[in-house]
PyMOL Python script that loads the backbone (N, CA, C, O; Angstrom):
from pymol import cmd

cmd.read_pdbstr("""\
ATOM      1  N   LYS A   1     -22.127  28.387 -18.905  1.00  0.00           N
ATOM      2  CA  LYS A   1     -21.405  27.294 -19.536  1.00  0.00           C
ATOM      3  C   LYS A   1     -20.794  26.427 -18.450  1.00  0.00           C
ATOM      4  O   LYS A   1     -20.144  26.927 -17.532  1.00  0.00           O
ATOM      5  N   TYR A   2     -21.007  25.130 -18.562  1.00  0.00           N
ATOM      6  CA  TYR A   2     -20.560  24.218 -17.525  1.00  0.00           C
ATOM      7  C   TYR A   2     -19.263  23.494 -17.849  1.00  0.00           C
ATOM      8  O   TYR A   2     -18.576  23.025 -16.941  1.00  0.00           O
ATOM      9  N   THR A   3     -18.920  23.397 -19.110  1.00  0.00           N
ATOM     10  CA  THR A   3     -17.731  22.663 -19.499  1.00  0.00           C
ATOM     11  C   THR A   3     -17.086  23.306 -20.717  1.00  0.00           C
ATOM     12  O   THR A   3     -17.778  23.875 -21.561  1.00  0.00           O
ATOM     13  N   PRO A   4     -15.771  23.218 -20.810  1.00  0.00           N
ATOM     14  CA  PRO A   4     -15.122  23.709 -22.028  1.00  0.00           C
ATOM     15  C   PRO A   4     -15.143  22.663 -23.149  1.00  0.00           C
ATOM     16  O   PRO A   4     -14.690  22.935 -24.261  1.00  0.00           O
ATOM     17  N   ALA A   5     -15.666  21.475 -22.858  1.00  0.00           N
ATOM     18  CA  ALA A   5     -15.665  20.388 -23.831  1.00  0.00           C
ATOM     19  C   ALA A   5     -16.468  20.759 -25.073  1.00  0.00           C
ATOM     20  O   ALA A   5     -17.524  21.387 -24.994  1.00  0.00           O
ATOM     21  N   ALA A   6     -15.935  20.352 -26.213  1.00  0.00           N
ATOM     22  CA  ALA A   6     -16.578  20.588 -27.499  1.00  0.00           C
ATOM     23  C   ALA A   6     -16.343  19.356 -28.377  1.00  0.00           C
ATOM     24  O   ALA A   6     -15.470  18.541 -28.080  1.00  0.00           O
ATOM     25  N   PRO A   7     -17.111  19.219 -29.447  1.00  0.00           N
ATOM     26  CA  PRO A   7     -16.848  18.101 -30.346  1.00  0.00           C
ATOM     27  C   PRO A   7     -15.382  18.103 -30.788  1.00  0.00           C
ATOM     28  O   PRO A   7     -14.821  19.143 -31.132  1.00  0.00           O
ATOM     29  N   GLY A   8     -14.784  16.922 -30.770  1.00  0.00           N
ATOM     30  CA  GLY A   8     -13.380  16.792 -31.128  1.00  0.00           C
ATOM     31  C   GLY A   8     -12.463  16.632 -29.936  1.00  0.00           C
ATOM     32  O   GLY A   8     -11.274  16.358 -30.101  1.00  0.00           O
ATOM     33  N   ASP A   9     -13.003  16.801 -28.724  1.00  0.00           N
ATOM     34  CA  ASP A   9     -12.216  16.666 -27.496  1.00  0.00           C
ATOM     35  C   ASP A   9     -12.185  15.229 -26.973  1.00  0.00           C
ATOM     36  O   ASP A   9     -11.522  14.951 -25.973  1.00  0.00           O
ATOM     37  N   ARG A  10     -12.886  14.326 -27.631  1.00  0.00           N
ATOM     38  CA  ARG A  10     -13.013  12.917 -27.214  1.00  0.00           C
ATOM     39  C   ARG A  10     -13.753  12.819 -25.874  1.00  0.00           C
ATOM     40  O   ARG A  10     -13.246  12.262 -24.900  1.00  0.00           O
ATOM     41  N   THR A  11     -14.958  13.375 -25.859  1.00  0.00           N
ATOM     42  CA  THR A  11     -15.804  13.376 -24.667  1.00  0.00           C
ATOM     43  C   THR A  11     -17.248  13.062 -25.063  1.00  0.00           C
ATOM     44  O   THR A  11     -17.540  12.784 -26.227  1.00  0.00           O
ATOM     45  N   LEU A  12     -18.117  13.109 -24.103  1.00  0.00           N
ATOM     46  CA  LEU A  12     -19.557  12.946 -24.327  1.00  0.00           C
ATOM     47  C   LEU A  12     -20.076  13.901 -25.401  1.00  0.00           C
ATOM     48  O   LEU A  12     -21.021  13.573 -26.117  1.00  0.00           O
ATOM     49  N   MET A  13     -19.469  15.064 -25.514  1.00  0.00           N
ATOM     50  CA  MET A  13     -19.936  16.063 -26.475  1.00  0.00           C
ATOM     51  C   MET A  13     -19.859  15.559 -27.917  1.00  0.00           C
ATOM     52  O   MET A  13     -20.609  16.023 -28.776  1.00  0.00           O
ATOM     53  N   ASP A  14     -18.962  14.617 -28.182  1.00  0.00           N
ATOM     54  CA  ASP A  14     -18.826  14.078 -29.537  1.00  0.00           C
ATOM     55  C   ASP A  14     -20.039  13.265 -29.959  1.00  0.00           C
ATOM     56  O   ASP A  14     -20.263  13.079 -31.156  1.00  0.00           O
ATOM     57  N   SER A  15     -20.811  12.787 -29.030  1.00  0.00           N
ATOM     58  CA  SER A  15     -22.053  12.091 -29.379  1.00  0.00           C
ATOM     59  C   SER A  15     -23.287  12.940 -29.076  1.00  0.00           C
ATOM     60  O   SER A  15     -24.298  12.827 -29.770  1.00  0.00           O
ATOM     61  N   LEU A  16     -23.219  13.778 -28.062  1.00  0.00           N
ATOM     62  CA  LEU A  16     -24.370  14.592 -27.673  1.00  0.00           C
ATOM     63  C   LEU A  16     -24.688  15.687 -28.690  1.00  0.00           C
ATOM     64  O   LEU A  16     -25.853  15.895 -29.032  1.00  0.00           O
ATOM     65  N   VAL A  17     -23.679  16.377 -29.169  1.00  0.00           N
ATOM     66  CA  VAL A  17     -23.911  17.485 -30.103  1.00  0.00           C
ATOM     67  C   VAL A  17     -24.553  17.001 -31.406  1.00  0.00           C
ATOM     68  O   VAL A  17     -25.511  17.628 -31.859  1.00  0.00           O
ATOM     69  N   PRO A  18     -24.075  15.914 -32.036  1.00  0.00           N
ATOM     70  CA  PRO A  18     -24.770  15.447 -33.242  1.00  0.00           C
ATOM     71  C   PRO A  18     -26.222  15.034 -32.972  1.00  0.00           C
ATOM     72  O   PRO A  18     -27.094  15.230 -33.819  1.00  0.00           O
ATOM     73  N   PHE A  19     -26.474  14.468 -31.801  1.00  0.00           N
ATOM     74  CA  PHE A  19     -27.829  14.074 -31.434  1.00  0.00           C
ATOM     75  C   PHE A  19     -28.739  15.303 -31.376  1.00  0.00           C
ATOM     76  O   PHE A  19     -29.807  15.323 -31.988  1.00  0.00           O
ATOM     77  N   VAL A  20     -28.314  16.312 -30.647  1.00  0.00           N
ATOM     78  CA  VAL A  20     -29.119  17.529 -30.484  1.00  0.00           C
ATOM     79  C   VAL A  20     -29.254  18.274 -31.809  1.00  0.00           C
ATOM     80  O   VAL A  20     -30.336  18.758 -32.140  1.00  0.00           O
ATOM     81  N   ASP A  21     -28.162  18.368 -32.568  1.00  0.00           N
ATOM     82  CA  ASP A  21     -28.216  19.053 -33.859  1.00  0.00           C
ATOM     83  C   ASP A  21     -29.218  18.394 -34.799  1.00  0.00           C
ATOM     84  O   ASP A  21     -29.981  19.081 -35.479  1.00  0.00           O
ATOM     85  N   THR A  22     -29.215  17.070 -34.838  1.00  0.00           N
ATOM     86  CA  THR A  22     -30.141  16.347 -35.712  1.00  0.00           C
ATOM     87  C   THR A  22     -31.582  16.592 -35.305  1.00  0.00           C
ATOM     88  O   THR A  22     -32.437  16.827 -36.159  1.00  0.00           O
ATOM     89  N   LEU A  23     -31.860  16.539 -34.006  1.00  0.00           N
ATOM     90  CA  LEU A  23     -33.224  16.806 -33.533  1.00  0.00           C
ATOM     91  C   LEU A  23     -33.647  18.242 -33.813  1.00  0.00           C
ATOM     92  O   LEU A  23     -34.782  18.489 -34.219  1.00  0.00           O
ATOM     93  N   SER A  24     -32.740  19.187 -33.597  1.00  0.00           N
ATOM     94  CA  SER A  24     -33.102  20.594 -33.780  1.00  0.00           C
ATOM     95  C   SER A  24     -33.345  20.941 -35.251  1.00  0.00           C
ATOM     96  O   SER A  24     -34.006  21.933 -35.556  1.00  0.00           O
ATOM     97  N   LYS A  25     -32.813  20.129 -36.155  1.00  0.00           N
ATOM     98  CA  LYS A  25     -33.045  20.344 -37.591  1.00  0.00           C
ATOM     99  C   LYS A  25     -34.267  19.579 -38.081  1.00  0.00           C
ATOM    100  O   LYS A  25     -34.519  19.507 -39.284  1.00  0.00           O
ATOM    101  N   GLY A  26     -35.024  19.008 -37.148  1.00  0.00           N
ATOM    102  CA  GLY A  26     -36.259  18.323 -37.508  1.00  0.00           C
ATOM    103  C   GLY A  26     -36.102  16.841 -37.767  1.00  0.00           C
ATOM    104  O   GLY A  26     -37.037  16.196 -38.242  1.00  0.00           O
ATOM    105  N   GLY A  27     -34.955  16.295 -37.468  1.00  0.00           N
ATOM    106  CA  GLY A  27     -34.742  14.863 -37.654  1.00  0.00           C
ATOM    107  C   GLY A  27     -35.491  14.055 -36.612  1.00  0.00           C
ATOM    108  O   GLY A  27     -35.900  14.578 -35.576  1.00  0.00           O
ATOM    109  N   SER A  28     -35.661  12.795 -36.895  1.00  0.00           N
ATOM    110  CA  SER A  28     -36.348  11.899 -35.964  1.00  0.00           C
ATOM    111  C   SER A  28     -35.388  11.462 -34.853  1.00  0.00           C
ATOM    112  O   SER A  28     -34.178  11.670 -34.944  1.00  0.00           O
ATOM    113  N   VAL A  29     -35.942  10.862 -33.820  1.00  0.00           N
ATOM    114  CA  VAL A  29     -35.113  10.331 -32.728  1.00  0.00           C
ATOM    115  C   VAL A  29     -34.191   9.236 -33.264  1.00  0.00           C
ATOM    116  O   VAL A  29     -33.044   9.124 -32.831  1.00  0.00           O
ATOM    117  N   ALA A  30     -34.687   8.430 -34.201  1.00  0.00           N
ATOM    118  CA  ALA A  30     -33.857   7.371 -34.787  1.00  0.00           C
ATOM    119  C   ALA A  30     -32.680   7.963 -35.554  1.00  0.00           C
ATOM    120  O   ALA A  30     -31.562   7.454 -35.470  1.00  0.00           O
ATOM    121  N   GLU A  31     -32.927   9.034 -36.299  1.00  0.00           N
ATOM    122  CA  GLU A  31     -31.841   9.696 -37.034  1.00  0.00           C
ATOM    123  C   GLU A  31     -30.846  10.331 -36.072  1.00  0.00           C
ATOM    124  O   GLU A  31     -29.637  10.292 -36.303  1.00  0.00           O
ATOM    125  N   ALA A  32     -31.360  10.917 -34.991  1.00  0.00           N
ATOM    126  CA  ALA A  32     -30.496  11.530 -33.991  1.00  0.00           C
ATOM    127  C   ALA A  32     -29.633  10.472 -33.305  1.00  0.00           C
ATOM    128  O   ALA A  32     -28.453  10.700 -33.040  1.00  0.00           O
ATOM    129  N   ALA A  33     -30.227   9.322 -33.022  1.00  0.00           N
ATOM    130  CA  ALA A  33     -29.471   8.227 -32.401  1.00  0.00           C
ATOM    131  C   ALA A  33     -28.382   7.733 -33.338  1.00  0.00           C
ATOM    132  O   ALA A  33     -27.278   7.412 -32.897  1.00  0.00           O
ATOM    133  N   LYS A  34     -28.684   7.669 -34.617  1.00  0.00           N
ATOM    134  CA  LYS A  34     -27.684   7.239 -35.600  1.00  0.00           C
ATOM    135  C   LYS A  34     -26.524   8.244 -35.656  1.00  0.00           C
ATOM    136  O   LYS A  34     -25.361   7.844 -35.707  1.00  0.00           O
ATOM    137  N   ALA A  35     -26.833   9.526 -35.647  1.00  0.00           N
ATOM    138  CA  ALA A  35     -25.797  10.563 -35.656  1.00  0.00           C
ATOM    139  C   ALA A  35     -24.962  10.502 -34.380  1.00  0.00           C
ATOM    140  O   ALA A  35     -23.747  10.695 -34.413  1.00  0.00           O
ATOM    141  N   SER A  36     -25.622  10.233 -33.264  1.00  0.00           N
ATOM    142  CA  SER A  36     -24.932  10.118 -31.985  1.00  0.00           C
ATOM    143  C   SER A  36     -23.975   8.926 -31.980  1.00  0.00           C
ATOM    144  O   SER A  36     -22.845   9.034 -31.503  1.00  0.00           O
ATOM    145  N   ARG A  37     -24.423   7.810 -32.504  1.00  0.00           N
ATOM    146  CA  ARG A  37     -23.576   6.605 -32.575  1.00  0.00           C
ATOM    147  C   ARG A  37     -22.350   6.866 -33.453  1.00  0.00           C
ATOM    148  O   ARG A  37     -21.240   6.461 -33.107  1.00  0.00           O
ATOM    149  N   LYS A  38     -22.549   7.541 -34.585  1.00  0.00           N
ATOM    150  CA  LYS A  38     -21.426   7.868 -35.462  1.00  0.00           C
ATOM    151  C   LYS A  38     -20.440   8.774 -34.742  1.00  0.00           C
ATOM    152  O   LYS A  38     -19.228   8.583 -34.843  1.00  0.00           O
ATOM    153  N   GLY A  39     -20.958   9.766 -34.011  1.00  0.00           N
ATOM    154  CA  GLY A  39     -20.086  10.660 -33.247  1.00  0.00           C
ATOM    155  C   GLY A  39     -19.268   9.911 -32.210  1.00  0.00           C
ATOM    156  O   GLY A  39     -18.087  10.196 -32.016  1.00  0.00           O
ATOM    157  N   ALA A  40     -19.901   8.954 -31.547  1.00  0.00           N
ATOM    158  CA  ALA A  40     -19.189   8.150 -30.544  1.00  0.00           C
ATOM    159  C   ALA A  40     -18.132   7.275 -31.209  1.00  0.00           C
ATOM    160  O   ALA A  40     -17.011   7.174 -30.712  1.00  0.00           O
ATOM    161  N   GLU A  41     -18.480   6.643 -32.332  1.00  0.00           N
ATOM    162  CA  GLU A  41     -17.512   5.795 -33.039  1.00  0.00           C
ATOM    163  C   GLU A  41     -16.331   6.605 -33.553  1.00  0.00           C
ATOM    164  O   GLU A  41     -15.203   6.112 -33.587  1.00  0.00           O
ATOM    165  N   ASP A  42     -16.586   7.846 -33.951  1.00  0.00           N
ATOM    166  CA  ASP A  42     -15.512   8.705 -34.455  1.00  0.00           C
ATOM    167  C   ASP A  42     -14.469   9.031 -33.393  1.00  0.00           C
ATOM    168  O   ASP A  42     -13.359   9.443 -33.727  1.00  0.00           O
ATOM    169  N   THR A  43     -14.809   8.854 -32.120  1.00  0.00           N
ATOM    170  CA  THR A  43     -13.837   9.157 -31.058  1.00  0.00           C
ATOM    171  C   THR A  43     -12.711   8.133 -31.006  1.00  0.00           C
ATOM    172  O   THR A  43     -11.697   8.373 -30.351  1.00  0.00           O
ATOM    173  N   LYS A  44     -12.868   6.994 -31.683  1.00  0.00           N
ATOM    174  CA  LYS A  44     -11.821   5.967 -31.672  1.00  0.00           C
ATOM    175  C   LYS A  44     -10.471   6.524 -32.108  1.00  0.00           C
ATOM    176  O   LYS A  44      -9.437   6.177 -31.538  1.00  0.00           O
ATOM    177  N   ALA A  45     -10.484   7.373 -33.103  1.00  0.00           N
ATOM    178  CA  ALA A  45      -9.239   7.888 -33.675  1.00  0.00           C
ATOM    179  C   ALA A  45      -8.800   9.221 -33.077  1.00  0.00           C
ATOM    180  O   ALA A  45      -7.794   9.787 -33.506  1.00  0.00           O
ATOM    181  N   MET A  46      -9.533   9.726 -32.100  1.00  0.00           N
ATOM    182  CA  MET A  46      -9.210  11.031 -31.519  1.00  0.00           C
ATOM    183  C   MET A  46      -8.241  10.919 -30.356  1.00  0.00           C
ATOM    184  O   MET A  46      -8.253   9.947 -29.600  1.00  0.00           O
ATOM    185  N   LYS A  47      -7.409  11.927 -30.234  1.00  0.00           N
ATOM    186  CA  LYS A  47      -6.536  12.052 -29.069  1.00  0.00           C
ATOM    187  C   LYS A  47      -7.334  12.801 -27.998  1.00  0.00           C
ATOM    188  O   LYS A  47      -7.923  13.846 -28.276  1.00  0.00           O
ATOM    189  N   ALA A  48      -7.350  12.272 -26.796  1.00  0.00           N
ATOM    190  CA  ALA A  48      -8.119  12.897 -25.713  1.00  0.00           C
ATOM    191  C   ALA A  48      -7.486  14.218 -25.294  1.00  0.00           C
ATOM    192  O   ALA A  48      -6.269  14.318 -25.141  1.00  0.00           O
ATOM    193  N   SER A  49      -8.326  15.223 -25.112  1.00  0.00           N
ATOM    194  CA  SER A  49      -7.823  16.507 -24.620  1.00  0.00           C
ATOM    195  C   SER A  49      -8.528  16.938 -23.343  1.00  0.00           C
ATOM    196  O   SER A  49      -8.068  17.850 -22.656  1.00  0.00           O
ATOM    197  N   LEU A  50      -9.632  16.293 -23.023  1.00  0.00           N
ATOM    198  CA  LEU A  50     -10.360  16.568 -21.787  1.00  0.00           C
ATOM    199  C   LEU A  50     -10.894  15.250 -21.239  1.00  0.00           C
ATOM    200  O   LEU A  50     -10.940  14.253 -21.959  1.00  0.00           O
ATOM    201  N   GLY A  51     -11.292  15.238 -19.990  1.00  0.00           N
ATOM    202  CA  GLY A  51     -11.905  14.067 -19.393  1.00  0.00           C
ATOM    203  C   GLY A  51     -10.901  13.046 -18.883  1.00  0.00           C
ATOM    204  O   GLY A  51      -9.689  13.253 -18.942  1.00  0.00           O
ATOM    205  N   ARG A  52     -11.426  11.960 -18.390  1.00  0.00           N
ATOM    206  CA  ARG A  52     -10.618  10.920 -17.765  1.00  0.00           C
ATOM    207  C   ARG A  52      -9.642  10.270 -18.742  1.00  0.00           C
ATOM    208  O   ARG A  52      -8.553   9.861 -18.340  1.00  0.00           O
ATOM    209  N   ALA A  53     -10.009  10.171 -19.996  1.00  0.00           N
ATOM    210  CA  ALA A  53      -9.148   9.523 -20.992  1.00  0.00           C
ATOM    211  C   ALA A  53      -7.800  10.221 -21.141  1.00  0.00           C
ATOM    212  O   ALA A  53      -6.852   9.631 -21.660  1.00  0.00           O
ATOM    213  N   VAL A  54      -7.708  11.460 -20.694  1.00  0.00           N
ATOM    214  CA  VAL A  54      -6.443  12.197 -20.773  1.00  0.00           C
ATOM    215  C   VAL A  54      -5.383  11.544 -19.904  1.00  0.00           C
ATOM    216  O   VAL A  54      -4.210  11.517 -20.278  1.00  0.00           O
ATOM    217  N   TYR A  55      -5.772  11.021 -18.757  1.00  0.00           N
ATOM    218  CA  TYR A  55      -4.769  10.526 -17.809  1.00  0.00           C
ATOM    219  C   TYR A  55      -4.905   9.050 -17.438  1.00  0.00           C
ATOM    220  O   TYR A  55      -4.179   8.578 -16.564  1.00  0.00           O
ATOM    221  N   VAL A  56      -5.804   8.316 -18.070  1.00  0.00           N
ATOM    222  CA  VAL A  56      -5.971   6.893 -17.762  1.00  0.00           C
ATOM    223  C   VAL A  56      -5.490   6.053 -18.938  1.00  0.00           C
ATOM    224  O   VAL A  56      -5.971   6.210 -20.060  1.00  0.00           O
ATOM    225  N   GLY A  57      -4.548   5.173 -18.678  1.00  0.00           N
ATOM    226  CA  GLY A  57      -4.046   4.263 -19.703  1.00  0.00           C
ATOM    227  C   GLY A  57      -3.166   4.950 -20.717  1.00  0.00           C
ATOM    228  O   GLY A  57      -3.046   6.175 -20.723  1.00  0.00           O
ATOM    229  N   SER A  58      -2.553   4.164 -21.572  1.00  0.00           N
ATOM    230  CA  SER A  58      -1.711   4.744 -22.609  1.00  0.00           C
ATOM    231  C   SER A  58      -2.463   4.731 -23.926  1.00  0.00           C
ATOM    232  O   SER A  58      -3.224   3.807 -24.214  1.00  0.00           O
ATOM    233  N   GLU A  59      -2.242   5.758 -24.714  1.00  0.00           N
ATOM    234  CA  GLU A  59      -2.953   5.894 -25.975  1.00  0.00           C
ATOM    235  C   GLU A  59      -2.699   4.724 -26.917  1.00  0.00           C
ATOM    236  O   GLU A  59      -3.582   4.346 -27.688  1.00  0.00           O
ATOM    237  N   GLU A  60      -1.524   4.159 -26.861  1.00  0.00           N
ATOM    238  CA  GLU A  60      -1.205   3.043 -27.755  1.00  0.00           C
ATOM    239  C   GLU A  60      -2.174   1.881 -27.570  1.00  0.00           C
ATOM    240  O   GLU A  60      -2.423   1.120 -28.504  1.00  0.00           O
ATOM    241  N   GLU A  61      -2.709   1.749 -26.382  1.00  0.00           N
ATOM    242  CA  GLU A  61      -3.626   0.646 -26.088  1.00  0.00           C
ATOM    243  C   GLU A  61      -5.005   0.842 -26.686  1.00  0.00           C
ATOM    244  O   GLU A  61      -5.680  -0.141 -26.991  1.00  0.00           O
ATOM    245  N   TRP A  62      -5.449   2.083 -26.864  1.00  0.00           N
ATOM    246  CA  TRP A  62      -6.827   2.300 -27.280  1.00  0.00           C
ATOM    247  C   TRP A  62      -7.028   3.149 -28.527  1.00  0.00           C
ATOM    248  O   TRP A  62      -8.081   3.044 -29.156  1.00  0.00           O
ATOM    249  N   ILE A  63      -6.079   3.975 -28.909  1.00  0.00           N
ATOM    250  CA  ILE A  63      -6.329   4.868 -30.041  1.00  0.00           C
ATOM    251  C   ILE A  63      -6.566   4.058 -31.319  1.00  0.00           C
ATOM    252  O   ILE A  63      -5.778   3.176 -31.660  1.00  0.00           O
ATOM    253  N   GLY A  64      -7.630   4.360 -32.001  1.00  0.00           N
ATOM    254  CA  GLY A  64      -8.025   3.648 -33.198  1.00  0.00           C
ATOM    255  C   GLY A  64      -8.812   2.377 -32.934  1.00  0.00           C
ATOM    256  O   GLY A  64      -9.258   1.721 -33.875  1.00  0.00           O
ATOM    257  N   LYS A  65      -8.990   2.017 -31.663  1.00  0.00           N
ATOM    258  CA  LYS A  65      -9.658   0.761 -31.324  1.00  0.00           C
ATOM    259  C   LYS A  65     -10.901   0.954 -30.465  1.00  0.00           C
ATOM    260  O   LYS A  65     -11.936   0.336 -30.715  1.00  0.00           O
ATOM    261  N   VAL A  66     -10.799   1.800 -29.467  1.00  0.00           N
ATOM    262  CA  VAL A  66     -11.849   1.920 -28.457  1.00  0.00           C
ATOM    263  C   VAL A  66     -12.451   3.322 -28.486  1.00  0.00           C
ATOM    264  O   VAL A  66     -11.717   4.303 -28.372  1.00  0.00           O
ATOM    265  N   PRO A  67     -13.795   3.439 -28.639  1.00  0.00           N
ATOM    266  CA  PRO A  67     -14.411   4.757 -28.564  1.00  0.00           C
ATOM    267  C   PRO A  67     -14.379   5.279 -27.126  1.00  0.00           C
ATOM    268  O   PRO A  67     -14.255   4.510 -26.173  1.00  0.00           O
ATOM    269  N   ASP A  68     -14.493   6.579 -26.994  1.00  0.00           N
ATOM    270  CA  ASP A  68     -14.516   7.177 -25.665  1.00  0.00           C
ATOM    271  C   ASP A  68     -15.702   6.642 -24.874  1.00  0.00           C
ATOM    272  O   ASP A  68     -16.830   6.704 -25.362  1.00  0.00           O
ATOM    273  N   PRO A  69     -15.484   6.112 -23.659  1.00  0.00           N
ATOM    274  CA  PRO A  69     -16.586   5.562 -22.856  1.00  0.00           C
ATOM    275  C   PRO A  69     -17.684   6.578 -22.566  1.00  0.00           C
ATOM    276  O   PRO A  69     -18.862   6.223 -22.540  1.00  0.00           O
ATOM    277  N   GLY A  70     -17.318   7.819 -22.351  1.00  0.00           N
ATOM    278  CA  GLY A  70     -18.313   8.849 -22.075  1.00  0.00           C
ATOM    279  C   GLY A  70     -19.179   9.138 -23.290  1.00  0.00           C
ATOM    280  O   GLY A  70     -20.368   9.431 -23.157  1.00  0.00           O
ATOM    281  N   ALA A  71     -18.592   9.058 -24.457  1.00  0.00           N
ATOM    282  CA  ALA A  71     -19.344   9.296 -25.687  1.00  0.00           C
ATOM    283  C   ALA A  71     -20.228   8.107 -26.026  1.00  0.00           C
ATOM    284  O   ALA A  71     -21.281   8.270 -26.642  1.00  0.00           O
ATOM    285  N   TRP A  72     -19.815   6.932 -25.636  1.00  0.00           N
ATOM    286  CA  TRP A  72     -20.558   5.730 -25.972  1.00  0.00           C
ATOM    287  C   TRP A  72     -21.704   5.548 -25.020  1.00  0.00           C
ATOM    288  O   TRP A  72     -22.458   4.581 -25.138  1.00  0.00           O
TER     289      TRP A  72
END
""", "prot")
cmd.dss("prot")
cmd.show_as("cartoon", "prot")
cmd.util.cbc("prot")
cmd.orient("prot")
């Protein structure tokens, strides 16, 4: 295991896991991309617990507005 990051941590994993899950269930690449985009958009409302977003900028500036750059 390389990272403790998991979906919900406001990281790349929030878009990567839905992408892989969709493909592994037999979904198309287009469906996986759609799931990945939704996962990235969902990070807008998340509080960062891992990654650079934990210590860069204030949450008031981006929470609810900006998706996690790593997830996007």
